[in-house]
C-alpha positions in Angstrom: -0.1 -0.1 -0.1 1.6 3.7 -0.4 2.9 5.6 2.4 -0.3 7.8 3.6 1.4 11.3 4.2 -2.0 11.7 6.0 -0.7 9.5 8.7 1.8 12.1 9.6 -1.1 13.2 12.4 -1.4 10.4 14.5 2.5 10.7 15.0 1.9 13.7 16.1 -1.4 12.5 18.4 0.7 9.5 19.7 3.3 11.8 20.6 1.4 13.9 22.0 0.2 10.7 24.9 3.6 11.8 26.4 2.9 15.4 26.6 4.8 16.0 23.2 3.7 18.9 21.0 5.0 19.5 17.5 8.2 22.5 18.2 6.4 24.2 15.2 2.8 25.4 14.7 1.0 22.6 11.8 -1.2 26.0 10.7 2.1 26.9 8.5 0.7 30.3 8.1 1.8 31.5 11.2 5.4 30.5 10.4 6.0 34.2 9.1 5.1 35.9 12.2 7.4 33.6 14.0 10.1 34.0 12.0 9.7 38.1 11.9 9.8 38.3 15.8 12.5 35.7 15.8 15.4 37.1 13.4 16.2 40.3 12.1 14.5 43.1 10.3 17.2 42.8 7.5 16.8 38.9 6.6 13.3 38.6 7.2 12.2 41.4 5.0 14.2 39.9 2.6 12.8 36.6 2.4 9.2 37.7 3.6 9.6 41.3 1.5 7.9 41.8 -2.0 7.7 44.1 -5.0 6.1 47.7 -4.5 3.6 48.0 -1.7 3.1 43.8 -1.5 -0.2 43.7 -3.4 1.2 41.6 -6.3 2.4 39.3 -2.9 -1.6 39.8 -1.8 -2.6 38.8 -5.5 -1.6 35.5 -5.0 -3.2 34.4 -1.9 -6.7 36.1 -2.8 -6.4 33.7 -5.9 -5.6 30.9 -3.9 -8.8 32.0 -1.2 -10.5 32.5 -3.9 -11.4 29.3 -4.9 -12.9 27.6 -3.3 -13.0 23.4 -3.2 -16.1 21.6 -3.8 -16.2 18.1 -1.6 -17.2 14.8 -3.5 -18.8 12.4 -1.4 -18.7 8.3 -1.3 -16.0 7.6 -3.0 -13.6 4.9 -2.3 -10.4 7.1 -1.2 -9.4 4.5 1.2 -5.8 3.9 -0.9 -4.3 6.5 -1.6 -0.9 7.6 -4.3 0.4 11.1 -4.4 3.2 9.9 -6.7 3.7 11.9 -9.8 6.0 11.3 -12.9 7.4 15.0 -13.6 10.0 15.9 -16.3 11.0 12.2 -16.6 11.5 11.5 -12.8 9.1 9.4 -10.5 7.9 11.7 -7.4 6.1 10.2 -4.4 4.2 13.8 -3.7 3.5 16.6 -6.7 6.2 19.3 -4.3 9.1 20.7 -4.7 11.4 22.6 -2.6 11.5 26.4 -4.9 15.2 28.0 -5.3 15.8 30.4 -2.7 19.1 32.5 -2.6 20.9 32.7 0.1 19.9 31.1 2.5 22.9 31.2 5.3 20.3 34.6 6.4 17.9 32.3 8.5 19.6 29.9 9.7 23.8 28.8 9.7 23.6 25.5 8.2 21.8 27.2 5.4 20.9 25.3 2.1 22.1 21.8 2.8 20.1 21.6 5.7 17.5 22.1 3.7 18.4 19.9 1.1 18.8 17.0 3.4 15.1 17.9 4.3 14.0 17.4 1.0 16.6 14.4 0.4 14.8 12.7 3.8 11.2 13.0 2.5 12.2 12.0 -0.9 11.2 15.7 -2.6 13.3 17.3 -4.9 15.2 20.2 -4.0 15.6 23.2 -6.4 19.5 24.7 -5.5 19.1 29.0 -6.1 22.4 30.1 -8.4 22.6 32.8 -5.5 23.4 30.1 -2.2 24.9 29.9 0.2 27.4 27.3 -0.6 28.2 25.9 -3.2 26.6 23.2 -5.2 29.0 20.7 -4.6 28.2 21.0 -1.0 24.7 21.3 -1.4 24.7 17.9 -3.9 27.0 15.7 -1.3 24.7 16.9 1.4 21.9 15.1 -0.7 23.6 11.4 -1.5 21.7 10.4 -4.0 18.4 12.4 -3.8 16.6 14.4 -6.7 17.8 17.5 -6.9 17.0 20.8 -9.6 18.8 23.0 -10.7 18.1 27.1 -11.1 20.3 29.5 -13.2 20.2 33.0 -12.9 21.5 33.8 -16.2 24.8 35.5 -16.4 25.9 38.1 -19.0 29.1 36.2 -19.2 29.0 32.9 -21.2 32.3 31.2 -19.8 30.3 31.6 -16.5 27.1 30.4 -17.0 28.5 27.4 -19.1 30.4 26.4 -15.8 27.6 26.7 -13.6 26.0 24.0 -16.4 29.0 21.9 -16.0 29.5 21.5 -12.7 25.5 20.8 -11.8 25.3 18.3 -14.4 28.7 16.9 -12.5 27.1 16.9 -9.3 23.5 15.6 -9.9 20.9 17.8 -10.7 18.9 16.4 -13.3 17.3 19.2 -14.2 17.7 22.7 -15.2 15.4 25.6 -14.0 16.1 29.2 -15.8 14.7 31.7 -13.8 13.3 34.8 -16.8 11.2 36.9 -14.4 14.9 38.5 -13.0 16.6 40.3 -15.3 16.4 43.5 -13.0 16.0 43.0 -9.1 12.4 45.0 -8.8 12.0 47.8 -6.4 11.3 46.2 -3.1 11.1 48.4 -0.4 11.6 46.0 2.8 14.7 45.8 1.3 15.6 48.7 0.0 14.5 50.3 3.7 17.2 48.4 5.4 19.6 49.4 2.8 19.9 45.6 2.5 21.4 43.2 0.3 23.3 40.6 1.0 25.1 40.0 -2.4 27.0 43.4 -1.5 28.7 41.6 1.7 29.5 38.3 0.0 26.6 36.6 0.8 24.4 34.8 -1.6 27.7 34.1 -3.9 29.2 30.3 -3.2 28.9 29.7 -6.8 30.4 32.4 -7.8 32.9 32.5 -5.7 34.3 29.1 -5.6 33.8 29.3 -10.0 37.2 28.6 -12.6 36.0 31.0 -15.2 34.2 33.5 -13.0 37.6 33.9 -11.5 39.6 34.1 -14.2 37.8 37.3 -14.8 39.4 38.7 -11.0 42.8 40.4 -10.7 43.5 39.3 -7.4 41.5 36.4 -5.4 38.2 36.9 -3.3 40.2 36.7 0.2 42.6 39.7 -1.4 40.3 42.2 -3.1 36.7 41.3 -1.9 35.4 44.7 -2.9 36.2 43.5 -6.6 35.3 40.2 -6.2 30.9 41.4 -5.7 32.0 44.3 -8.0 32.1 41.5 -11.0 29.8 39.6 -9.5 27.4 42.4 -9.6 28.0 43.5 -12.9 28.0 39.8 -14.9 24.4 38.6 -12.3 21.7 39.2 -14.7 20.8 40.1 -18.6 18.5 42.5 -19.5 19.2 41.8 -22.7 18.6 38.2 -23.9 16.0 36.8 -25.5 14.4 33.6 -27.3 17.6 32.9 -29.5 19.3 32.4 -26.5 17.8 29.8 -25.1 19.7 28.1 -27.9 22.9 28.5 -26.0 21.3 26.3 -22.8 19.8 24.0 -24.8 22.9 23.1 -26.4 25.3 22.7 -22.9 22.5 21.0 -20.7 21.6 17.3 -21.6 18.8 17.1 -19.4 15.1 19.0 -19.2 15.0 22.9 -19.1 12.2 24.3 -17.2 11.3 28.4 -17.7 10.3 29.6 -14.5 8.4 33.1 -14.6 5.7 32.2 -17.3 2.5 33.9 -17.0 1.1 34.2 -20.0 0.3 31.8 -22.5 2.1 33.4 -25.3 5.4 32.4 -23.7 4.3 28.8 -23.3 3.2 28.4 -26.4 7.0 29.3 -27.2 8.6 27.9 -24.5 7.1 24.3 -26.3 8.3 25.7 -29.7 12.2 26.5 -28.6 11.8 22.9 -27.5 11.7 23.6 -23.8 10.6 20.8 -21.2 8.9 22.8 -18.5 7.7 26.6 -17.4 7.1 27.3 -13.9 3.6 30.1 -13.2 5.2 31.7 -11.1 5.7 36.2 -10.8 8.4 35.3 -7.9 6.1 35.4 -5.3 5.3 38.8 -5.7 8.7 40.3 -5.5 9.7 41.4 -9.3 6.5 42.9 -11.0 4.4 45.1 -8.3 0.7 44.9 -9.6 1.3 41.4 -12.2 -1.5 39.1 -12.2 -1.9 36.4 -9.7 0.1 33.3 -10.4 -3.0 31.1 -9.7 -5.3 33.6 -12.1 -2.5 33.0 -14.8 -2.1 29.4 -13.7 -5.1 27.7 -16.2 -4.4 29.3 -19.6 -0.6 28.5 -19.7 -2.0 25.2 -18.7 -4.2 25.2 -21.4 -1.2 26.3 -24.2 0.7 24.1 -22.9 -1.7 21.2 -23.7 0.7 18.3 -22.7 3.3 19.4 -24.6 5.5 21.0 -21.5 5.1 20.0 -17.9 3.3 22.8 -15.6 5.0 23.5 -12.8 3.8 26.4 -10.4 4.6 28.5 -7.8 3.7 31.7 -5.9 1.7 31.7 -2.8 1.5 28.3 -1.9 1.3 27.8 2.1 -1.0 25.0 2.7 -1.9 21.8 1.6 -5.4 22.3 0.4 -3.5 26.0 -1.8 -1.3 22.5 -3.2 -5.0 21.1 -4.1 -6.3 24.3 -6.3 -3.2 24.6 -8.1 -3.5 21.0 -9.4 -7.1 21.5 -10.1 -6.2 24.6 -12.2 -3.8 22.5 -14.5 -0.2 22.3 -12.2 2.1 18.7 -12.5 3.1 19.9 -8.9 4.1 22.9 -7.2 7.6 24.4 -5.6 7.3 25.9 -1.8 9.3 28.3 -0.6 8.8 30.8 1.9 7.5 28.3 4.2 10.4 26.6 4.4 12.3 29.1 4.4 10.7 30.5 7.8 11.0 26.2 8.9 15.0 26.9 8.5 15.1 30.0 10.1 13.4 28.6 13.0 14.6 25.0 13.6 17.4 23.9 10.9 16.4 20.8 9.0 13.5 19.5 11.8 11.9 22.8 10.7 11.9 22.2 6.9 11.0 18.4 7.1 7.8 19.6 9.6 7.3 22.0 7.2 7.2 19.1 3.8 5.5 16.8 6.4 2.6 19.5 7.2 2.1 20.6 4.0 1.5 16.8 2.6 -0.5 15.5 5.2 -2.7 18.4 4.9 -2.9 17.9 1.4 -3.7 13.9 1.6 -6.3 14.5 3.8 -7.7 17.4 1.4 -7.8 15.2 -1.8 -9.0 12.3 0.5 -11.9 14.1 2.0 -12.7 16.0 -1.7 -13.2 12.9 -2.7 -10.0 12.1 -4.5 -7.0 9.3 -4.7 -4.6 10.8 -6.7 -3.2 14.2 -7.5 -4.8 14.0 -11.2 -7.8 13.5 -9.7 -8.7 17.0 -9.0 -9.8 19.5 -11.7 -11.6 22.8 -12.5 -15.1 21.3 -11.8 -14.1 20.6 -8.3 -13.7 24.2 -7.5 -15.8 27.2 -7.4 -14.8 31.0 -7.4 -16.3 32.9 -5.2 -17.6 36.3 -6.8 -17.9 34.5 -10.3 
């Protein structure tokens, strides 16, 4: 019989027989407030903050909240299987940890702790280019567990080529290319604290260990860290990239390529025409374009445009198991979760991240079952109603 993620609740109740209660709340929407109290305003603002006045992040939540599940009764949901096949890989559930940069600002164990948590629960970990830990060390922490690499597409072709080569050698099987960050957005919470970790050499570990990057420096990083940071800032992103540039990535990466940040159906069609393997319907959690369309509102049209030619992944606003149900019903094959696991990491290290994963999947398992579904393929748009529609 397939593992039932819902059994986590009985584990909690049984532990309660000895007086033990969970170290972190099981309502994951409470984690942000706890993190705000525990960590400094710079790190918290960097993770929790958004572009502009936060309207896009709020819209992401509103779009999910506005859609309500319509449960169906008297369906056999005794045996459930949450496993999915995405990007040619068999996954135990429709969940992966999204790429979140500079995790050392949340916890000293940083990316390796989050990666070990993902590996322990069998869900993929997507490592950010802007990690605090070199990709090889993260890979070592994961053993042979499923891992994907997120690329911030540098101006320097040789650095990009080197990153792809290193990621492949370190066992990352899929490439996620973030398209929505050719420039950093106007982020008042960071601006008001004058807080950008990269300027202090935090989140630059992959660059500062990269031979192609180091070849562009007059002196080693430790001799002139300010020059290394300036070199990084000058090449980090490239607003001049266009669709034909994808050929370079395809030439230098032989695994699946997923374009992250797609919100328009025409961009999904172009991704398919360019030979890409998937898209992530995402507005970067509201961090890039203030006033953007909510990711959940964009999802159905992008899924229709993908028409089975692309894997459709989703992020931006996922906080609960029922959010995952709704994303699946709107056309996602799997979802990425970002901020909640970063908060879990900040509050309790690896154990905090595992708690977030297990809570999300227990709640998803129960939501599926109690709504009359046995697998992630079950929910469709007919299982949702939209308030005010």
